[in-house]
C-alpha positions as CSV (number, residue, x, y, z in Angstrom):
1,M,-3.2,-7.1,-0.1
2,G,-3.2,-5.0,3.1
3,I,-4.8,-6.5,6.2
4,T,-6.6,-9.8,6.1
5,I,-8.6,-11.5,8.8
6,D,-7.9,-15.1,9.8
7,L,-11.0,-15.4,12.0
8,D,-11.8,-18.8,10.5
9,V,-8.4,-20.2,11.6
10,M,-8.8,-19.0,15.2
11,M,-12.4,-20.3,15.3
12,A,-11.2,-23.7,14.1
13,R,-8.4,-23.8,16.7
14,R,-11.0,-23.1,19.4
15,K,-13.5,-25.5,17.8
16,M,-16.2,-22.8,17.7
17,R,-18.8,-22.4,15.1
18,L,-20.0,-19.0,13.7
19,K,-23.4,-19.3,15.4
20,E,-21.8,-19.8,18.8
21,L,-19.3,-16.9,18.3
22,S,-22.1,-14.7,17.1
23,K,-24.1,-15.2,20.3
24,L,-21.1,-14.7,22.6
25,V,-19.8,-11.6,20.8
26,G,-23.3,-10.0,20.3
27,V,-22.8,-9.5,16.5
28,T,-25.1,-11.1,13.9
29,E,-23.9,-14.2,12.1
30,Q,-24.1,-12.2,8.8
31,N,-21.8,-9.5,10.0
32,L,-19.3,-12.1,11.4
33,S,-19.5,-14.0,8.1
34,I,-18.6,-10.8,6.2
35,L,-15.6,-10.3,8.5
36,K,-14.6,-14.0,8.3
37,N,-14.7,-14.0,4.5
38,G,-12.6,-10.9,4.2
39,K,-15.4,-8.7,2.7
40,A,-15.4,-6.2,5.6
41,K,-14.0,-2.8,5.0
42,A,-13.6,-2.0,8.8
43,V,-14.1,-3.5,12.2
44,R,-14.9,-1.7,15.4
45,F,-12.4,-2.0,18.2
46,S,-15.2,-3.0,20.6
47,T,-16.1,-5.9,18.3
48,L,-12.5,-6.9,17.9
49,E,-12.0,-6.7,21.6
50,K,-15.0,-9.0,22.3
51,I,-13.9,-11.5,19.6
52,C,-10.5,-11.7,21.2
53,E,-12.0,-12.1,24.6
54,V,-14.3,-14.9,23.5
55,L,-11.6,-16.7,21.4
56,E,-8.9,-16.0,24.1
57,C,-6.5,-14.5,21.5
58,Q,-4.7,-11.3,20.6
59,P,-5.7,-9.1,17.7
60,G,-2.5,-10.1,16.0
61,D,-3.7,-13.7,16.0
62,I,-6.5,-12.8,13.6
63,L,-5.3,-9.7,11.8
64,I,-2.6,-10.4,9.3
65,Y,-0.7,-7.6,7.4
66,T,0.7,-8.3,3.9
67,A,2.6,-5.7,2.1
68,D,1.3,-4.6,-1.3
69,E,3.6,-5.6,-4.2
70,I,3.2,-2.2,-5.8
71,A,4.4,-0.4,-2.7
72,E,7.5,-2.7,-2.5
73,S,8.5,-2.0,-6.1
74,E,8.5,1.8,-5.7
């Protein structure tokens, strides 16, 4: 699995909608949606920093690491 992004969970905790987060972070709704839905291949540290600032959280609150099953069996 690798790293997944739990942005939607943190947004729900903060009762914030994608449109509002987009305005406060300065990233388009489309790009945040890609990130939120786990379709992003990368995220800039500056974007991650701004998201954490706005949502008042740590990167570890939205980035979740899950070990690959293949790597565990080797």
